[in-house]
N, C-alpha and C positions, 0 to 999 in steps of 0.2 A: 515893375519888378518881374523878372522872369520867375516862373515856378521852379523851386529847387528840388533837386533829385536826391538830396541827402548828402552826408559827408561820411558814409560808411567806409570801411577798409577798401582799398584799391583792389584787393584780391577778390572780394565779393562782387564788385562790378565787372571785373575782368572775366570772371567765370559765371556770369549771370545766365547765359544761355543753358549752361549745364545744370545749374541749380534750378532753373525754370522747368526744365525737362523733368528732373527728378521729383520736384515738388507737385507738378501736375498729376503724376501717378499717385502720390500719397494723398493729395487733397481731393482728387475728383474720381479716382479709379475705384474698381471693385475690390482691390487689394486692401482697402481700409479695414484694419482690424476691429475698429469700434462698430462697424456695421454688424459684426456677429453678436454684439451685445444687445442689439435691438430686437424687439418683438417682431415677428414676420410682417405685420402690417406697417410697422414703422420703417422697417428696412426696405420695404418696397417703395415707400414714400421717399426716403432718403435717396434711393437709387433713381427715382423718377427726377428728383432735383439735380443729381449728378449729370443725368442725360440732358436735362434742359440747359444747364450751365455750359455744357460742351457745345450744344447746338447754338446757343446764344452767342458764344464766342465766335463761331464760325460765321454766323449770320451777320452780326453787327460790325465786325471787323471788315468783312467783305463789303458791307453796305457803305461804310465810311470810305473804303478805297474806291468804290464805284462813284460816290459823290464827288471824290477828289480827282476824278478822271483818270483813275487807274493808279494814282500816285499813293504811295504808302511810305511816308517819311519817318521810318522807325529806326532809331539808332541804338547802340549798345546800352545807353543809359535809359532806355525806354522799357526795359523789363527789370523787375526787382523782386527778390525773394528775401523774406526776413522773418525770423522766429523770435517770439517773446515767451514770457512765462505762461501766457494764456492763449496765445494764438500763433498759427503759421499763416503768413501773408504772402500772396503773389500778386504782382501788378504788371500790367501790359498796357502799352500806349501806342497809338498811331496818330499821325499828324498829316496835315495837308493844306491846300489853299482854301477850300470851301468848309470842311469840317477841320478847324484849325487843330483840335485836339479831341480824341476820344480815349478815355481811360477806363480800364476794368480792374477792380480789385476782387480778389477772392480770398476769404479768410476762413480757415479751418480752426474751430474753437477746440482748445484742449481742456479748459475748465471754465466754470461760471465766472463771468466778468461782473465786477461791481456795477450795480444799477440795472442789471438785466432782470434776474428773478432769483428766487431762492431754489436750492436744490443742487444735486450733483450731476453735472453735465456728462452725458455719454457721447452725443454726436451732434455737431453743429456746423452749419455752413452760412456764410454771408457772401452775397454776390452783388456787386454794384456796377453800373454803367454811367459814366458822366460824359456829357458832350458839350462842347464849346464851338458853335458855328462862327464863322467870320462876321456874317451879317448881324447888325444889332436889332433887326426885326424878328429874329428868333432867339429866345432866351436860352439859358443853359438847361440841360436835362440832368436831373439826379434821380436815378432809378435804382432801388435796392430790393433784395429779396432775401429773407432769413427763414431758416428752419432749424429748429433745436429739439433734441429729445433728452429727457432726464431719467435718472436711475429709478425714480418712483413711477415710471411708466407714462409721465405726462409729456406733453409736447407744446411747442409754440410755432406758429406761422406768422410772419410779419413782413414788412416792407414799407417803402416810401417812394411814391411816384409823383414827381412834381417839376414845375418849370420856374426858373427865376428870370423874369423878363428884364430886358433893357427897356426897349419901346414895346409896349403891349399892343399887339394886334388882336383886337376883340374877336374877329371872325375865327382866328386860329385857336384862341383859348376856348371858344364855344365848341369848336370841333373836338378838343381834348375833353371838355366837359361832357360832351355827348358820349364819348368813348367809355368814360367812367360810368355814366348813368346806365348805358346799355349792358355793361358787364354786370353791374349789381342787379339790374332788373332781371337778367336771365337767370338769376339765382334767387329771385324773390326777395331781394334785400334793398335797403336804402344806403347811400353813401354819406348821408348827413353827418353821422358821428365822426366819420373818418376824414371828412372835409374840415370839420371843426379842429380835429387833431392837427391836420396839416397847417392850419393858420396859427394855432396857439402854440404848438410844439409840446414837449413833455415837461414833467415837473422839474427836471434837471436842466432844462433850457435856460440860458441867460438871455432874457428878453431884449435887453438893450443892445446886444450884439448880434441878434438873430437874423439870419437870411430872411428874405420877403418873398415867399412862394406865392404863385398865383393860386387862387382857390379852385382852379379846375382840377387840381390833383388831390390825392388822398395819402394819409398816413395810417398805416396799420400797426403802429406802435401804441396799442391800447387794447380794448376789449377784443376778444376773438370775434370774427364775423359769424362763425358757427361754434357757439360754446360746446365743448366736449367733443368736437369733431375737427380735429387738426387737419385731416386729409381733405376735408371739404373746404376748409378755410384756405389751405394752401392752393388747392385747385383754382379757386377764385383769384387769388393774388397772382399766381404764376401766369394765369391767362391774361390778366390785366396788365402785368409787366410787359408782356410781348405786344399786346394791342396798343398800349399807350406809347411805348417806345417806337413801334412801327409808325403810328400816326404822327408822332413828333418829327421822326426823321423825314417823313413826307413834306413837312413845312419848309425844310432847308432849301431844297431846289425851287419851291414855289416862291420863295422870298429873296433868293440869292441875287438876282439881277435887279431888283428894285432899288431905285435911288434912295439914299439916305442923307439925313441932314446932320449938321454938327450936334444938334440936340440929341439925335438918335445915338451917335457915337458917345456922347457924354453920358447918356443913360446906361449904355453898356458898360462903360468904364466904372460907373458907380455900382452897378449890380456886381461886376466881378470883384471889386474891392470889398463889397459887403459880404460876398461868399467867403473870401479868405478870412475876414474878421470873424465870421460865424465859426469857421473851423478852428481858428485859434482860441476864441474866448467863449463861445456859446455852445456848440455841439459837445455833448458830454463825452462822446467816445473819441472824436478827433483831438479835443483838447486835453484829455486826460489819459486815454488808453492806447490808442493806435499811434505808432511812432510817426513823427513828422515826416520822415523821408518816404513813408509809405502812403499816407493820405495825400501829401502834397503832389506826389507824382500821379496818383490816381485821379484826383478830382479838382485840383487848383487850375484856374484858367491859364492859358499859355502866357498871357502878360497881365499884370496888375499895375495900375497907375496910381501914383500918390501925388 
């Protein structure tokens, strides 16, 4: 089954480029009125994330195009803007022969979503990159970064960095494990708690339908790395997002030409199907809050077999 791009109004799709342009200013630019409601130190951190998202967009779409030999197969239905009661979403996708699909989602939070935390939301951004290589020897990447500030002056920095494997190449997963270990060590911290969260999921996760992430990654949907210091926590997570994603993308050209077996391909198909099932029935945000046409365009594999 090919991933679906939604069944929204034809007018929305026809004017996607215009909406994308206007949304980018509202979602990532310094014209955001909510920034003015933040304390100076929180405003500086929010602007840091805005800058990071802009740089990450340029970097990872360019990298995917380079890996695909300069090919960027992006059609009019590969960008999408959508607004709900609690968020404004924008999605952008590029496709090609080696990186079959790279999708990016950016969400601007308008109010606190159920299951996040208590409090009146002032400013929030969610940023994700999902990558689906053609080779079954490199799994799919799901990388997210979250920053939120609340009316009471509190904040939250989170994210999720992990790989769902078809055929697991131990050497490659050890490399990603080392990237995580080194980042935590540079801050005098251990990733043990966050690896446990990666494997277990959150309290809202439906275990029977959940994705199967490799334990090389980490989930920051749990206790803060630095309690009471959202800036320090964000700094660690942002840095790891980039280092983990960079190291993952380096695996694709390394394994692209390697021969694969029918078992490898079957393992990839099973993983891709499992991811779709996870998003439909297990992930509390995809299954209950984020519109189907948004998350399916952003992160579902280019093909899913049944």
